[in-house]
Structure formats: structure tokens, C-alpha cells
N, C-alpha and C positions, 0 to 999 in steps of 0.2 A: 772771240776765238783766237786762237793762235793759228798762225801757217801752218805749225806741225798738225794741229789739231785738224785743220781745213784738209790736210793732205791726208791724213790717215782716214778721216771721214769718207773721203773720194777713193780710198783703197790704191793710193799713189804710193809705192815704195820709192824711198828717198834716203841718201846718204847725207847728212850735214858736215860740210866742209869747212865752214869758216862762220863764226858767230860773234859778233860784234854790236857796240850800240850803234842801233838803229838800221843795221845791214846783217844779211846771212846770206850765205851761200850753198846751196844744196845740189844735189846732183839725181837726175832722174833718167835712169838708161843712160843714153850717151848725151844727154842736154844738162848742161850746168845753168842753174837759175840763181841770180843774185834779187833778192828782195829786198827793197829798200822803203823803210816806214819813214814817212816825213810829214810833219804838220804845214801842209801847203803843196803847191804844185810845182815848185822849184826843187829839180833834182839834179845833184851832182854824182860822178862817180871818180873814184880815186884810179889811179894809176895801179896801185896795188891790186885792189880789186879787179881791176879791168886785167891784170896780168894773171890772176886766179883763174879767171873766166876762160881766157884766151890761151892759156899756157901749152895745151896739147893741139891746138890748132881746130879744136871740134865746135861743135856746134853749142851755142848759148842763148840765154834770153834774159832779160830786164822785167821784173814785175815790181813796179812802182806804186807806193801806195800812199796818197794824201789821208791822212787819218782826219784832217780838219774838214774834210768835204766829203769823205768816206767815198772816194773814188781811186780805181784801180786804173792803171796802165801796163799793157805788156807788149813788148817788142822783143822778136823772135830773130836770131841772126844765125843763119843755116849756113851761109858762105864764108870763107876765111876773109875775102875781100867786100868789105861793107863800109859805110860811113863812120861807124863808129870807129872801127880798126885803123881807118885811115887817117883819123882825127889825131888819135894816139901816136900812131907811126910818125906824120908831119909836125909833131909838136913835142915840147920839152916840158909840158906842165904836169903838173903831181895829179891834176884834176881835172875833169871836164864838165861844164855846165851844159846838159843833154838837152834845153831849150825846148822848142817849138815841136820838133819831132815827136816826144814824148806825147804832148797834148792832143796830138792827133791819134793817137793808138789806146784810147779809152775803151777799157774791156770789164765785161762782168766776171766774178768769179767763176762761175758756172762753164764760160766761156775757155779761161784759163786751165781750169780741170779736164775740159774735154783734150786741149793741146796736150797737156802734160800726159794724160793717159794714152796718147799714141808714142809716148817714148817710154812708159811704162813697162819695166822689166815682169814678166809672168812668172 
């Protein structure tokens, strides 16, 4: 089942902003979400995608999927000042390895859908 099918099945209204190999960014209400599909649990975030997520200074989340192990990780950033933003601001790197912070945020699809429902436009 695709990410779009999961969102539709759970009655989550969304707008697709970016779709590229292995990544897509969509918006649910005021929350932008980057979905990264990877074969393994090593995830990277490009500055280009970060800039799209943080462009208006709003709320954003990362939904990272390890398709090899069928594991989902979900990190939400509500405040403008956070470790991810600070990492990009203090570096000139074109991408960051998300590292151990991701592996602490194991989540089930049902929990992710419950969270996205809070931002869902009625």
C-alpha cells in the first residue's frame, strides 16, 4: 500500500508538495511531512528538502520507513528552534545523517495516523 493510499484510507486530507525518488513531502493542515523510504535504518536529509519543510517556519515532521525491516520512525518538530534546524544552521553540509535520534522514534502507522488526524483539515 502506498503512502497516499494509507492517508486516503485514514481520511487524512493532504497536498503533495514534492515527489522524488525515495522521498515525498506532503502537507496535512499546517504540518509538512517528509516521507523517506529506505532499505535500511540509515536516513539522510538533504538541505533542499529541509528548506522545503522549514520554509515558512512552521511545523514539520519526518516519517522514515525502513522497508527492509518494515519499521517506521516518526519525528515531529513543532518549535522553530530544534536540534534538526540547529544542525543545518550551524553547518554548510548539503545533507545530514539523522543518526541515533531516529532509531529512538519507532512508531506504528496507526500512531502516525492518529497524530496526522490532529492536523487534518475538516
